[in-house]
C-alpha positions in Angstrom: 9.5 -28.1 -9.4 8.7 -26.9 -5.9 6.3 -28.1 -3.2 4.3 -25.7 -1.0 1.4 -25.7 1.4 -1.3 -23.2 0.4 -1.4 -20.1 2.6 -4.5 -19.5 4.7 -3.8 -15.7 4.8 -1.4 -13.2 3.3 0.6 -11.0 5.6 -0.1 -8.1 3.3 -3.9 -8.5 3.9 -4.4 -9.4 0.2 -7.4 -11.6 -0.4 -7.0 -15.3 -1.0 -9.4 -15.4 -3.9 -6.8 -16.1 -6.6 -5.3 -19.0 -4.6 -8.8 -20.4 -3.9 -9.7 -20.2 -7.6 -6.6 -22.0 -8.6 -7.2 -24.7 -6.0 -10.8 -25.1 -7.2 -9.8 -25.3 -10.8 -7.1 -28.0 -10.1 -9.4 -30.0 -7.9 -12.2 -30.0 -10.4 -9.7 -30.9 -13.2 -8.5 -33.9 -11.1 -12.1 -35.1 -10.5 -12.8 -34.9 -14.2 -9.6 -36.6 -15.4 -9.5 -39.4 -12.8 -13.0 -39.9 -11.4 -12.1 -43.5 -10.3 -9.5 -42.1 -7.9 -11.8 -40.2 -5.7 -14.7 -40.9 -3.4 -16.2 -37.5 -4.5 -17.2 -36.5 -8.0 -17.0 -33.6 -10.4 -20.8 -33.3 -10.6 -21.0 -33.0 -6.8 -18.2 -30.5 -6.3 -18.9 -28.2 -9.3 -22.1 -27.3 -7.4 -20.3 -26.3 -4.2 -20.9 -22.7 -3.1 -17.9 -20.4 -2.7 -18.0 -20.8 1.1 -17.1 -24.5 0.7 -14.0 -23.7 -1.4 -13.0 -21.0 1.0 -13.3 -23.3 4.0 -11.2 -26.0 2.2 -8.3 -23.6 1.8 -8.5 -21.5 4.9 -10.0 -24.0 7.4 -7.8 -24.4 10.5 -7.5 -28.2 10.2 -6.9 -28.4 6.4 -3.4 -28.1 4.9 -3.4 -28.2 1.1 -0.1 -29.2 -0.4 0.7 -28.6 -4.1 3.6 -29.1 -6.4 4.2 -26.4 -9.0 6.4 -26.2 -12.1 9.3 -23.8 -12.0 12.3 -23.4 -9.9 11.8 -22.7 -6.1 12.8 -19.2 -4.8 16.6 -18.7 -4.2 15.8 -17.6 -0.6 13.8 -20.2 1.3 10.7 -18.9 3.0 10.2 -15.9 0.7 6.4 -15.8 0.9 6.1 -13.2 -1.9 8.0 -15.4 -4.3 6.1 -18.5 -3.2 2.8 -16.7 -3.8 3.9 -15.7 -7.3 4.8 -19.3 -8.1 1.5 -20.6 -6.8 -0.4 -18.0 -8.9 1.7 -18.1 -12.1 3.2 -21.6 -12.5 1.4 -24.8 -13.6 0.1 -26.9 -10.8 1.4 -30.5 -11.1 0.0 -32.3 -8.1 -2.0 -31.9 -4.9 -2.6 -33.5 -1.6 -4.6 -32.6 1.6 -3.4 -33.1 5.1 -6.2 -33.0 7.7 -5.5 -32.5 11.4 -4.1 -32.6 14.0 -6.7 -34.5 16.0 -6.5 -36.0 19.5 -7.6 -39.6 19.9 -11.3 -38.9 20.5 -11.6 -36.5 17.6 -9.7 -38.9 15.4 -12.2 -41.7 16.0 -15.0 -39.4 14.7 -12.9 -38.2 11.8 -11.8 -41.6 10.6 -15.3 -42.9 10.8 -17.1 -40.0 9.1 -14.5 -39.0 6.5 -12.5 -42.1 5.8 -15.0 -44.9 6.6 -12.6 -46.5 9.0 -14.5 -48.5 11.6 -11.6 -50.6 13.1 -10.4 -49.4 16.5 -6.9 -50.8 15.8 -5.9 -47.6 14.1 -6.1 -45.6 17.4 -5.2 -48.3 20.0 -1.5 -47.4 20.5 -1.2 -45.5 23.8 2.0 -43.6 22.8 0.3 -41.8 19.8 -0.6 -38.3 20.8 -2.0 -36.9 17.6 -3.5 -38.1 14.3 -3.7 -36.8 10.8 -5.7 -37.9 7.7 -4.2 -37.8 4.2 -6.6 -37.2 1.3 -7.0 -36.5 -2.4 -3.6 -37.3 -3.8 -3.6 -36.4 -7.5 -0.6 -36.1 -9.9 -1.3 -34.7 -13.4 -0.7 -37.2 -16.2 2.2 -35.2 -17.6 4.0 -35.2 -14.3 3.7 -38.9 -13.4 6.6 -41.3 -13.1 9.1 -38.7 -11.6 8.5 -39.5 -7.9 6.3 -36.4 -7.4 3.8 -38.3 -5.3 6.5 -39.4 -2.8 7.7 -35.8 -2.6 4.3 -34.6 -1.7 3.8 -37.3 1.0 7.1 -36.7 2.5 6.4 -33.0 2.7 3.0 -33.7 4.3 4.8 -35.9 6.9 7.2 -33.2 7.8 4.4 -30.6 8.0 2.5 -32.8 10.4 5.6 -33.3 12.5 6.1 -29.5 12.7 2.5 -28.8 13.5 2.6 -30.9 16.7 6.1 -29.9 17.8 7.6 -33.3 17.1 5.3 -35.3 19.3 4.4 -38.9 18.5 1.9 -38.7 15.6 0.2 -41.1 13.2 -0.7 -40.2 9.7 -3.5 -42.4 8.1 -4.8 -42.7 4.6 -7.1 -45.0 2.6 -6.4 -46.2 -0.9 -8.0 -48.8 -3.2 -6.3 -52.1 -2.5 -5.9 -52.8 -6.2 -4.2 -49.5 -6.9 -0.7 -50.9 -6.9 1.0 -47.8 -8.1 -0.4 -45.6 -5.4 0.3 -48.2 -2.7 4.0 -48.4 -3.8 4.2 -44.6 -3.6 3.0 -44.6 0.0 5.2 -47.6 0.8 8.2 -45.6 -0.4 7.2 -43.0 2.2 7.3 -45.7 4.9 3.5 -46.3 5.1 2.5 -49.8 6.2 -0.8 -51.7 5.9 -2.9 -51.4 9.1 -5.9 -53.4 7.8 -8.3 -53.6 4.9 -12.1 -53.5 4.4 -14.7 -53.8 1.7 -17.3 -51.1 0.8 -20.2 -50.5 -1.6 -18.6 -48.6 -4.5 -20.7 -46.2 -6.6 -17.8 -44.6 -8.6 -17.7 -44.7 -12.3 -15.9 -47.7 -13.7 -15.7 -49.6 -10.5 -17.3 -52.8 -9.4 -20.1 -52.9 -6.8 -17.8 -53.8 -4.0 -14.2 -52.5 -3.6 -11.5 -53.5 -1.2 -9.7 -50.6 0.5 -6.3 -50.6 2.2 -5.9 -48.5 5.4 -2.2 -47.4 5.6 -0.4 -45.6 8.4 3.0 -44.2 9.3 4.1 -43.1 12.8 6.4 -40.1 13.1 7.9 -37.9 15.8 8.6 -38.8 19.4 12.0 -40.3 19.8 12.1 -41.3 16.1 14.7 -39.7 13.8 13.1 -36.8 11.8 15.2 -37.4 8.7 14.2 -41.1 8.7 10.5 -40.1 8.9 10.3 -37.1 6.6 12.7 -37.6 3.8 12.9 -40.1 1.0 
């Protein structure tokens, strides 16, 4: 198993179309198999135009992280071998890291994309940048092996690298009653910031659902190994 962030361009000038198609197929599969796990739906996203999928993969603030079957390349950083793995091997899990945002942009993003109204998430003066974590999905055949934790730790390290090690907060929202998911995030050092209730229209859910807002702070004077490895 290997974990990678999807490329936004290829050095060779090759088009991203095959990567985008794989991302689209895996995203739609996840929505179909676990509709209760997402705020979006298969019916909504199957109707997306190509431009939406292109933006999701190549957008400057979106980093899509996937776990694939197969052994990682012998030489780390071999982009050609990474591309081959992404195109040929089975995708096992995915996660999206959104950011970085400064405090002002984070307020807007948290409110519009994560339905977070509480100002407590951005009140710490020493935090310079913010990221949102979305869309965690692990295929049923790959569950129970710690793959979710591996993806989250990779995302934390990626965020740390993107801001040059500066003090950063990564935020996510998960259903309060999704104990398995919360344990996964807790293993990656996320803690509860606050919770809130919302009107839930997802299939199989009650009319009102409690959400947990989790956060982890990384970078600054903190130890990188402590923050980005399990």
